[in-house]
C-alpha positions as CSV (number, residue, x, y, z in Angstrom):
1,X,93.6,149.9,111.0
2,X,94.2,149.3,107.4
3,X,91.5,148.4,104.9
4,X,93.1,145.0,104.5
5,X,93.0,144.3,108.2
6,X,89.3,145.3,108.3
7,X,88.5,142.9,105.5
8,X,90.4,140.1,107.2
9,X,88.7,140.9,110.5
10,X,85.3,140.7,108.6
11,X,86.1,137.5,107.0
12,X,87.1,136.1,110.4
13,X,83.9,137.2,112.0
14,X,81.7,135.9,109.1
15,X,83.5,132.5,109.2
16,X,83.1,132.3,112.9
17,X,79.5,132.9,112.7
18,X,78.9,130.3,110.1
19,X,81.0,127.7,111.9
20,X,83.3,127.6,108.9
21,X,86.3,125.8,110.1
22,X,88.0,125.6,106.7
23,X,87.7,129.3,106.1
24,X,89.1,130.0,109.6
25,X,91.9,127.5,109.0
26,X,92.9,129.2,105.7
27,X,92.9,132.6,107.4
28,X,94.9,131.4,110.5
29,X,97.4,129.5,108.1
30,X,97.7,132.9,106.4
31,X,99.0,134.5,109.6
32,X,95.9,135.9,111.2
33,X,96.1,135.5,115.0
34,X,92.6,136.5,115.3
35,X,91.5,133.8,113.0
36,X,93.5,131.2,114.9
37,X,91.8,132.3,118.1
38,X,88.4,132.2,116.5
39,X,89.1,128.8,115.0
40,X,89.9,127.4,118.5
41,X,86.7,129.0,119.9
42,X,84.5,127.6,117.0
43,X,86.1,124.2,117.0
44,X,85.6,124.0,120.8
45,X,81.9,125.1,120.5
46,X,81.3,122.5,117.6
47,X,83.2,119.8,119.5
48,X,85.6,119.5,116.6
49,X,88.2,117.4,118.4
50,X,90.0,116.5,115.2
51,X,90.7,120.3,114.5
52,X,91.7,120.9,118.0
53,X,94.1,118.0,117.8
54,X,95.6,119.3,114.6
55,X,96.2,122.7,116.1
56,X,97.6,121.0,119.3
57,X,99.9,118.9,117.3
58,X,101.2,122.0,115.6
59,X,102.1,123.5,119.0
60,X,99.0,125.6,119.8
61,X,98.8,125.6,123.6
62,X,95.2,127.0,123.7
63,X,94.0,124.2,121.4
64,X,95.7,121.6,123.6
65,X,94.0,123.1,126.7
66,X,90.6,123.0,125.1
67,X,91.1,119.6,123.9
68,X,92.1,118.4,127.3
69,X,89.0,119.9,128.8
70,X,86.7,118.5,126.3
71,X,88.1,115.0,126.6
72,X,88.1,115.0,130.3
73,X,84.3,115.3,130.4
């Protein structure tokens, strides 16, 4: 793994631990699949329905599934 990828992974982990949706969004929008996954996980944990809706509207199936589960309850 490259030093650049290690740095991105560390930023994803840090942002996830802090619940930093904006930071995760920036990383995901920059092309990090790990950040996108972490963004969905963090948004789900925080109940951030607007973020999950945004991702679902952009075609993210995992976000749509999580949104459906949260809004069923």
